[in-house]
N, C-alpha and C positions, 0 to 999 in steps of 0.2 A: 312659657313662664307666666305664672299667675301674678296677680297684683301683689299678694303677700310676698312672694318670692322676689318680685321686682323691688319692693320697698326694703326687704332684708338686704338685697345687694347694695342698695343706696346707702344703707347704714354702714356697711363695710367700707364703702368708698369715702364717706364723710359722716362719721358718727356724731359730730357736734351739731350738725344741722338736722338730725333726725332723732330727737330726744323722745318722741312719742311713737317709737317703732313698735313698742310692745302693745299698743292699743289694738284691739281686734279690728281687722279689716275684712270685710266681706267680699264675696266674689260677684256682687251685683254691679255690672258695668254701668248701668244707667244711673244708679244712685251714686256711684263713685265719680261719674263724669268722665271716666277714662276713655270709654268707647266714643263718646261725643268728640273729645279732643282729638282722637285719632282720625275720625272721619273728616273733621274740618281742617286737619293738617297742623294743628297747634301742638300735637304731641306725637312723637314718632312711635311706631310699633316695633318694639324690641324683638328681634328674631334670633333664635338660638340655633345651634347645629342640630339639635334633636327635633326641632319643628313642633307644630301643634298650636302655635300662637294664633294663627289666622283662624283655625277651626274654633278656638276658644272665643275669639272675638265674635265670630259669626254665630256661635251658639248663644251668646248673650244677647245679640241683636235679634235673632230669629225666634227665640223662645221655644214655644211648643212645636213650631215647624221643624226645628232641629231634632226634637225627640221623636218625631214621627218617621225619621229617616233611619233605616237599618244601620247598625254600628259598622258592619263589615263593608258598607258602601262608602265609608268615609276613610278609606285607607290612603296611605301616602304614596304618591307616584314619583318615580325617579325624575330628576331634573336633567333633561337632555339639551338644555340651552347652552350654547357655546358663549365664550367671551365676546365674540363678534356679534352674536344675536343680542346680547344684553346692551352692547354699545350702540347697535342700530336703534334699538327701542329708546335708549336714553337720548340719542340724537334727535329722534322724531319728537320726543316729549319736549326737549329744549327748543326745537324749531318752532313749535306751536306757540311757545311763550316768549319768543325772542322779541317780538314787537313790543309787548308789554314791558319787558325788562329794559329795552332801549329807551322807552318813554320814561320809565322810572329813573334810569341813569341820567337822562337829560334834566329831569326835575331835581335830582340830588346835586348834580354838578352846578346847576343854576342857583340853587339855594346856598351852595358853599362857595360861590364865586369870589367872595371877599374873606373867606375863612383862612386863607393862607395855607400853612402846613399842618393844621390841626388834625390829629388822628382820631380813630374811632374811640379810643379809650381816653381821650383828652377830658379833663375835668368839666369843661363847658359842655361837651357833647354828652357826657354821662348825665349831667344835671338836666339837660334837655330831654333825654330819653326817660329819666325818672319822672319828669313832669308828665310826659305822654302816658307812661304806665299808670300813674295815679289817676289819670282821666279815663282809664280803660274801664268800661262798664260791663264787660263780659258778654254783651249782646252784639252790638255793632263793632266794637273794637276789642280784639283779643290779643293775647300774648303768645309768642312763639319762642321756645327755648332752643338755642343753637350754640354750638361751640365756635367761637370767633377766633380766627388766626390772624393776628396782626404782626407787624415787624418785630416789636419788642415785647409783645404780650399775647397770651392765648388764654381766654377765659370763656366759661359758659355763661351766657347772658340771655336776657329776654328782650325781644323787640316786638313792637306793636304791629298788629295787622289790622289795618283800617277797612272800612266798608268799601272804599274805592279801589282797593287792591284787588286786581283780577286773579292773581296767583300768589302763592306763598313766595315764589322766586322773585316776583316783581316787588313784593313787600320788603324782602331783604335788600334788594337793590336800592330801594328808597332810602335805606340807612347806610348805603355805601358798602354793602356786602354782596359778594358773588357766591351763589350756592354751589355745592358740589353734587347735588342731586336734584332732578327736576320735579319730583313728586313730594317726598317728605324730607326736606333738607335738614340734616342734623349738624352739619359742619358747613361753615361759610368762611371765605377768605376776604379780607378787606381790600378795597380797590387800591389803597396805598401800597399794600404788600405786593399785589400783582403788578401794579405799574412800576414799582421799584425793580422787580425782576425783569420785566419786559424791557425797560429802558437800559438796565445794566447789561443785559445780554446783548443788546445791539452794539454796545461799546466794547464788551468783552465776550465774544461768541463762544469762548471755551466754557463759560458758566452753564452748567446743566441744571435741570430742575432738582435732581436729587441733591446736588451740592448746595443749592440755595435752601432747600427745605431742611437739610442737615444743619445749615448755619442758623436757621430760625429756631430749630430745636435746641441748639447750643445756647442761643440767647434766652430761650424760655426755660432753660435748665430742666429739660425733659429728654428721655431717650427717643431715638429716631425709630420709626416704624415704616415699613415699605408702603403701607396703604396711604400714608400722608403724601407721598410723592404722587400717587395716583389721584388723590383728591385734589391736590394743587394743580395737577395737569388738567383735570376736568374744568376746574374753576378758571384756569388761564385760557382755555379754549373758549369758554363761554364769554369771558371778558373781551377777548379779541374779536369774537363775532358780534358782540354788542357794539364795540367801536366800529367795526366794519359796517354794521347796519346804520349807525348814525352817520358815518362817512357817506354812505349812499344817499341818505336823506339830505345832507348838506350839498352834495354834488347835484342832486336833483333840484334843490332850491336855487342853486347857482347856474342851472342849465348846463352843467358840465358832465352829464351822464351819457353822452353819445359814445358809441363804440370807438375805442382807441383815442379818446380825448387826451388822456394823460400822455400817451406816447407822442401825440402830435404837438403837445405843449410842454413837454417835460423840461427841456433846456431852453431858457429864454435867449441865450446867445446864438443858438443854432436855428430856432424855429420862429422867433418873434420878428418876422421880416417887416421892414419899413418901406415907405414910398421913397423913390428917388435914390435907391442904393446903387453904388457902382457895381457893374457886372463882374461876377467871379466865375471861374471855370467850374468850381464845385460848390454847389449850394450847401452841401452838408458833408462832413467827413466823419466816418465811423470806423471803429476797429472791432473785429470779431475773432473769437478764438475759443477753443475747448479747453476744459480743465478736468482732470480725472481725480482730483482730491476729494470731491464731494460724492464719493461712492456710497451705496447703501446695500447692505447684505440682503440677499433675497429672502423672502418669507419662507420658502421651502427648506432653506438651510436651517432656520430656527425651529420650525415645527415638524419637519420631516415629511410633510404632506405635499408631495411634488405636484400631483394632478390638481388638487383643489386650489393650491396657491397659484399655480400657473393660470388657471381659468379665472380666478377672482381678481387678479391684479389689474387688468384693464378697466374693470368697473370701478375699482377702488380709486383709480387715478382721478376720477371725476369728483372725489370728495373735497378737493380743495381747488378753488378757482381764483385766479389772479390775472389781471389784464396783461401783465408782462409775460406770463407763461404761455408758451405754445403747447397745444395738446399733442398727444402722441398720434392721434388720427391725422392731424394736419401735417406733422413731420413725415409720417409714413407715405404721404402722397408722392414724396420725392425719393422713395427707396428704390435702389437699383434692381431689386428682385421683382419689381413690378414693371420693369422696363419703362419707367417714367422719369428716371434720373440716372445718374452715373456715379459709381463709387470711385473715389479717388484712389483707393487701394487696388482696385482690379483693372482699371483702364490702363492702356499702354501709354507710351510716352507721347505719341502724336507729334513728334518733333520737338517736344519740350526738353530743354537742356537740363532741367532739374528733376526729370522724371525718376531717375535712379538715385539721385542724391537725397530726395525727400520722399520717404515712404512712411505712411501712417501704419500703425500696428495692424497686422493681418489677423483676422479672426481665427484662422487656422492655427496660428502659433500661440494665441492667447485664449483659446476656447475654455481652458480650465478656469481661468480667472473670471470669464463671463458667466460660468456656471455658478460661481459663488455670489456675484453681485447682480442685482437687478438693474438699478440705475448706476451706470459706470462713470458718471460725471455730469457736467453741465456744459452747454455751449451758449455763450452770451455775446451780445453786441452792445457796445457803448459808444457814445459820441466822443468827440475829441476833447471835451471838457470833463468827461468821466461819468456822465449820467447813464445809468443802465437803461437800455431800450427794450431788449427782448431776451428771454431766457428759454432754453429748451433742454430737456433732459436727454442725455445720451443713454440709451437702454440696451444693455447686454451687448455692447459693441464698442469699438474704438471710435475715433473721430472720423466718422464716415461723411461722405459728401452730402447725404440727405439733410444733415443738420444745418450746414452752412447754406444749402440751397433753400431750406425752409425759412431760415432767418433772413436771407436776402430777399425772398419773395415777400415776406411781411414788410420789410423796409421799403421795397418798391411800391407796394400797395399804399403805404402810409405817406411817404415823403415824395414819391414821384421821381422826377428826373434829376440828372446831374449829381448823383451820389458817388463819392469816392470811398471805397472800402479797403481797409488794410487787413491782411491775413498772412500768417507766417509762410504759407504755401500759396500765396496769391497768384504766382505765375502758373502753378498747376491748376488752381481753381478757375483761372481765366479760360483754360481749355475745357474744363468740366462744364462751366456755366454756358459757354458757347454752344455745346452739343446737347444741353438739357432742354427741358420744356420751357425753361425761363430764358433761353438764349435770345429769341427774337424780341421779347419784351425788354430784356436788359439792354440790347443794342438800341432799341427805339428810345428808351429812357436815358441812354448815355451813361449806363453804370460802368464804372472803371474799377478794376481790381489791382491792388498794389501789394508789394512785399514790404512789411514794416521794417523799421530800422534795426531792431535788435537781431533779426535773423539775416540781415544783409550779408554778414561776413561769411555765411555758409552757402550762399547761392553763387552760381556760375557768374562770371564777370559779364557775359553778354546778357544774362537775365537781369543783372543789376542795372545795366544801361537802359533797359526797357521798363523795369517794374519797380526798382528801388525808389524810395521817397526822395532820395538826394537829387535825382535827375528828372523828376516829374514836375512839369510846370503847373503852377496853381496851388500846390500843397502848402507853401510857406515853410515854416520850421517844424511842422507837425511830424512826429515820429510814428504815429498810429500805434502806440504801445499802451493804450489805456487799459486793455484787458489784463496785461501783466500786472499793472498797478492795482487793479481791482482784485485779482486773484491773490495777490500777496497779503491782502487783508481777509478776504472771504475764506481762505484756507483754514482759518481758526475755527470754522464751523464743523470741521471734519469730525472731531471727537464726539460731538453731541448729535450728529446726524447719521453716523455709520450704521447704527442699529435701530434707528427710529422707524416709525411707520411711514408709509408713503405720504400720508396727510401731514405729519409733523415735520418730515424732512422738507417738503415743499413750503410749508408754513414758515419754517426757520429761514430758508433761503430767500423767499419772497420778501418777508418783513425785514431781513437784514439789508437787502439791496434798496428797499424803499426808504429805510432809515438812513442808509448811507447817502442816498441821493439828497435827502432833505437836510440832514444835519452835518454832512461833510462836504459833499460836492458843491451844493448850492452855497454853503457858507464860505467856501473858498473860491467861488467863481470869479469875483473881481480880483482876488489875489492871483489867480491863474492869469488873468488878462494883464495885470501889472507886471508879473515876472516875465511873461512872454514879450511884453513891450520893451522891458529893460534889456532882455537878451537880444532882441532884434536891433535895438539902437546900438548896443555894444558891438555887435557884428558889423554894422554899417560903419561905425566910427573907426574901428580898428582894422577891419578887413579891407577897406579901400586903400589905406596906406600900404598894407602888405601886398595887395594885388598890384599896385603901381610899381613896387620894388621888383616883384617877380616878373612883370611884363618887361621891365627895363633889362633884367638879366637875360630874358629869352629873346629880346629884340622884337617884341610884339607890340604893335601900336593900337590895334583894334580889339576890344574885348570879344567881339563876335567870333574871333579866330578860335576861341576855346570850344564853341559849339561845333565848328568845322572839325577840329581835332577829335572831339567826341564821336562824330559821325565816322571819321576815318578809323578810329579804334573799333567801332561797331562793325564796319565792313571787314576789317582785318580779322576780327574774331569769328565772324561768320564764315570766312574762308577756311578756318581751321576746324569746322564742324565735322568733317569727314575726310578720309584719305581719298585721293583721286583713284577712280576704279582701275586705271592702268597700273598705278603703283601697287595696288593691292594684288593684282594678278602677277606682277613681276616678283613681289616678295614671296608669293605662293610658289611660283615657278622656281625661284632660287632655293626655297626650302626643300622642294621635291628633288632638285638636282643634288642637294646635299645628302638627302636620304637615299637616293638611288645607288651611289657607289657603296654606301654602307650596307645596304641590303644585298647587293651583288657580292660583296666581300663575305658576308655571312653565309650566303648560299654556296660560294666556292669553297669556303672552309669546310662546310658539311660534306660536300661532294668529294673533297680531297682527303678526307679522313678515312684511314683504313683500320680495320680491326684485325690484329694478328692473334691467332689462336694456336696454342701448343697443346701437346698431349696432357700436360699437367693442368692446363686451364679448361679443358673440355668438361663441361657439366651436362646436366640433363637437357634433353632437347627442348623441354618447355621453357627453361630459363633462357636459352639462346633465342627462342621465338619471341619472348617478351622484350628482350633488348633490341631485337631487330625491328619490332613494331614501334618502339619509342624513337629509334633513329629515323624510321620512315616518316613518322609524324613530324619530327623536327625538319626533315627535308621538305615535306609538303608545305609546312608553314613558311619556311624561308622562301620557297618558290612562289607562293602566293603573295608574300610581301613584296618581293622583287617585281613581280608582274603588275601588282597594284601601283607601285611607284612609277614603273615604266609607262603604264597606261595614262597616269595622271600627267606625267611629263609630256607625253605625246599630245594629250588634249590641250594643255596649256600652250604648247608650241603652236597649235592650230589657232587658238583664240588670240594669241599675241602676234601671229604672223611671223614666227621665227623660222628661218630656213636652215640655220646652222646652230646646233646645240651649243650653249654657252660653256666656256671652260674658265678655269681660275684666272687666266691672264687677260680675259676680255674686259673691256670697259663696262659692259652691261652688268657683268658679274660683280664688279666692284661697286657700281651704283646701287644694285639691289642689296649688297651687303650693308651699305650705309643706311638704306631704308629699314632693314630689319633691326639694325642697332638703334635707329631712332624709335622704332616701335617699343623696344625694350626700355628705352629711356622714358617714353611717355607712360608706360605702365608702372615703372618705378616711381615716377613723379606722382601718379595717381595714388599709389600706396602711401607715400609721405603725406600727401594732402589729406587723405582720409584720417590718418592718425592724428594730424594736427587739429582737424576739426573736432575729433573726439576729445582731445585735450582741452580745447576751448570750452566745449559744453560742460565738461566735468569741473573745470575751474569756476565757471559761472554758477553751477549748482552748489559747489562748496561755499561760495560767498553769498548764496541766497539766504534771505531771512527765513528762519523756521527750520533750517536743515539741522537735524539732530546730530548728537556727538557720534553715534555709531555709524550713521550714514557718512558723516565727514571722514571718519576713519576709514570706511570702506572706499570712499572716493580717493582718499590719499593713497591707499594701496594700488588702486586702479591707475592713478597717475604715475606711480613708480613703474608699474608694468608698461604703461603707455610710453613713458620716456625711454625705457629700454627698447621697446619696439621701434620707436622713432629713430634711435641710434642705429639699429640694424637696417631699417629701411633706407636711412641716409647712406649707409655704406654701399648698398646696392645701387642707389641712385648715383652716387659719385663715381662708381665704377662705370656705369653706362654713360655718364656725362663726359668722363675723360675719353672714352672711346670715340665720342663725337666732337671732342674739343670744346664742349660747353662748360660754363662756369659751374663749379661745385658749390655745395652748401655746407654750412657749419651748423651744429646743433643750436648754439646760442642765437644764431640768426633766424632759424626756422621757428623756434618757439615764440619769437616775438611777432610773427605774422598774425595780423588780426583780420585781414580780408583775403579771400581766395583770389582776388585779382592779382596778387603778387605771384601766385602759382600760374595763373593763366598766361602771363607774359613769358613764362619759361617754356611754353609748350612747342613753339614753332622752331624747328631747326633748319627749315628749307631756306629761310631768309633771315638776315640780321636786322632785328627790330631796333637795335640800339641807335640806328641812324634816323629813326622816325622822330619827329619833333615832339610828339606827345608821349614818348616812352621814357623820357628822362624823369628822375624824381622831382626835379624842379617844375617841369611842365605838369606833372600830375598834381602837385601841390597847388599850382596856379589854377588848374581846372577846377579842383574842389573848392578853392577859395572863391572863384568867380560864381559858381553855382550856389555857394552859401550866401553870397551877397544878393543874388537874385531871389533866393528864398526869403531872406530877411526883408527885402522890399515887399514881397507878396504878403508876408506875415503882418507887416504894418498896415497894409490895405485891409486885410481881413480883420485885424484887431480894431481898427477904426469903425468898421461896420458893426462888429459885435459889441463894442463899448456903447455905442449909441442905442443898440437894441436893448441892452440891459438897463440903461438909464430910462428909456421909454417904458420898459416893462415895469420897473419899480413904481413909476408914477401912475401908470394905467391900472396896474393890479391893485394897488392900495385904494385908489379911487373907486374902482368897481366893487371891491369887497365891502368897503364902508357903505356904499350906496345900497348893496344888497342887504347888509345888516340893518340899515335904517328902514328898508321895506317891511321887514318882518318884526321889527322891534315892538310895535304896538299890539299886533294880533297874536304873534307867537314869540314871546320873549325868550323862551327856552331855545328855540331854533336859532334866533338871532345871536344868542350867546354861543352856540356851537359854531356859527359862522365866524364870530370873532375869534374863537379858538383856532379855527382853520386859518384865518388870516395871520394869526400870531406865529404859525409854524414857520413861515418865511420872513415875516416882517421883523422878527427878532434880530435878524442879521442885516437889516437895512443900515444901521449905523456903521457896521463894518464895511459894507459896500460903499457907503458914501466916503469913508476915509480912504479906501483904496482908490476910488475914482478921483478924489482930490489929489492923491499922490501921482496918478497918471497925468492929470492936467498940468502938474508942475514939472514933468519931465522936459528936458531941454529940446528933445526932438519930437515932441508930441504934435501930430498934424491933424488930429481929429477934432471932434466937438462933443461937449457934454450936453448940448441942447436937445431936449426930447424931440423925437420925430413923430410921424403919423403911421400907425400900424395899418397894414393892408388887410388884416383880418378883423372884421367888425361884426361877426355873426353872433349867434346865441352862445353865451358862456365865455366869449372872448374878453380879454382884459380891456380892450378898447370898445367893447359893445355897450349897449344900453341895458341896464338891469330891468327885469320884468318879474312880477310876482307869479309864482307857480302854485297851482292847487296841489297841496301836499297829500290829498287823498289818493292821488295817482302815483305815490312814491313807490320806489322799487321794493320788491320783496327781498328778504334777507337770503344770504347764502347758507348752505348747511353748516350746522354748528361743528359737528365732529362725526366722522364715520370711522370709528376705530376698526382697523383691519385685523385685529387679533394678533398683532406682532408684539405687542407689549406684554409684560408680565401680568399675570392675573393675580389680584390680591385676594387672599382667603377672607380677610376682614370685610371685603366688599361684596362677597357672595351672599345671595339671599335665597332662602329655601322657598320654593314655589310649590304649593300644595294643591292637589286636585280636589274638586268638590263636584257634587252632582249639578245637573243642569238647572234644577229648580232652585237650588241654593244660590248659584251664581246670579240667576235672574233676580232673585229677591234682594241680594246684596247690592247689585248694580242699581236697582230701583232706589234703595235707601241712600246710596252714594249720590245719585243724581238729585234726589230731593234735598239732601244736605247741601249740595253745591248751589242749588237754586236759592236756598235761604241765605 
């Protein structure tokens, strides 16, 4: 496009501002000044689909040198660059300028520290920019024309580029604008618009970039175009990386840039240990679980390039780094296919009672789904207060053991000994952990695996007695269900991450959990302590009277009796784990005896059957031969079956030492008949139990937040089918129960069962457990009440420790950050201001914490203290440590800005024609550009 054509197009766009369009305009770039403005970055080079603009600019700059070049040598070359190539180059260009942009952002925010909520197009801001533009001399200070996108306005405006601005991008950031291009920015987004989206999305994860940009277009009263979403996405990535760069600077200045510092100090109630604290069995309680809602469709499904996508994904995973995220390489160290770990899906029971009851998804049955998704979900660990500790991506698989092993290994490395971990299959994981490469270290550090409270009703009763939180000493009232509460909110990210790139999916997940930790979990920390304290005191006040009444009814004087009863129940259930070997052989012998007369009768029937043939029935000889062969085959099969049963009876008689074969009238025969009936009874009971568990899970899913209408309707139909199946299974069970003289069950009674312990007590028919003191409903209620009281007492002790930790942390953290701010206030006021903003992230909630702590102190049963203690950690960066000035020249380098993996849509408006030139032309043009940059 020539200069004349460009001005003619501007007339069409805005005729009022181009009254002199008919004036003759020459093609001399030097006289017009257009080429100079392009070289210094103040004027963009308009590129059309036809191309030729770059050659025209070069022709005007090179003069006679261009004329000496043959015309045919200046042909256009096809552009073979992919979207991924362009994104990589864009990332590299932004990375070089990131330090300058971060410095400009710090200067801009420091300058606006008292401006309040004034926007870019505020009257005062516009007046200040006009004053700067009037001072522009065209030599040291120039003007850059850009289209600025704000929340309520979008206008093309000019910003000044001063002599101290290293790049055009940093010049824009000095005005509170984030560019969409690293070299010649034509569009910029205000920090206010980006910050509004970033903050709003953390509160409402459903909000996507496209929806937000469409909303801005509606406010601006302009139509929406796809390239605007792409431009906003680039500006958002740059903005977030600028904030991350500044965060690294602040952490370096605070001496908090050591590896895993945030993980070690994330939760003050768990990690801020004090001197002279009472001993607790578990120093830290965590919950860990997997979630398959945050899946991501694989790249190869979107672009059809299976091989290239598969080979590029591992490298692209490194484009986003966050200290909470575990890398795939670290997780794969514990993969079972390397014989370095064990898969929960593939290992056998190893004596675990819940081995068959709890089975993770097998890859063989879900292979088609893993072919569609690359990341199939996330596996996270949270502390008992809800702070997210570790995140790992589940890649093309179900919830395999390598993820929980990797997370456990990270926690052991960070927090050391005496960790208690809750997992929905904690009983199974205990076996896996013991046989893995972490087994010895986990035993040395006293790591304990539990079953969290929500899944307790679906575990075997004997498993509950060993692993359920209700009966474990030292846990208090903790249910270890923090992951379920975290997933109930993070599932809202699903719609915006399902088709995102690897970078943007990880970015969304990491920033969501980071924001949730600071703005939700930390804000409600003392409220959590207050509510737990109230709950514990209510249990202690009401439970003691209830326990005394139950003990009086049972005739029990010592509460320690309940522990003895629990041990008796444990020993009793262990005796039911398997049938006695002799009884198994007797039942097999009885079954063979039943089968032997039947097979003998079948054989005799075949032998005694005669075929009478008359003259009228005589047919061809080949038809008689065929019938004869069929009868001979039937005879042979019957003979083999009889001999097989007879041989089995003889072998069992030898193993059991039976000298005379049992008959129907013998007592041994009657006893074996009862054993077989008991086996049928047990299997019928197992069937009822399985159906009831399915019904419990479907009911919980139907009542879960976020379950859609169609899924609720589908679950409702499944419940109707399940109810009919339960009725049929109950009929079979009651038939078997009546044969043994056991009590029958009614449908209304079964559907009210919440714990499988109610089924376990029905299993034994060899002895009457109703005479056991712990088997009555009153005794079971008394046992649960007693352990609930014990847990409440443990909870009060733990809460007293955690409350004092939080009080001490509030005092030490505020003092340390204010001291650090004072250290840099004179020499580096911009950095000091960023430290004050860092301090404000948590200090804004201090009044809420103080009110909650005051309420705790006024509780009638409060036995702790609000006096600050002395922290045991006084090293570099610790809240109780001594601040020291750090040389900021050694600050950390920034992380990559964005490495687009080509999964997002490519915008036609963003494509640039790249034209080939001769080697001499390129060298000459590069020399001119370098000279211009130096000036």
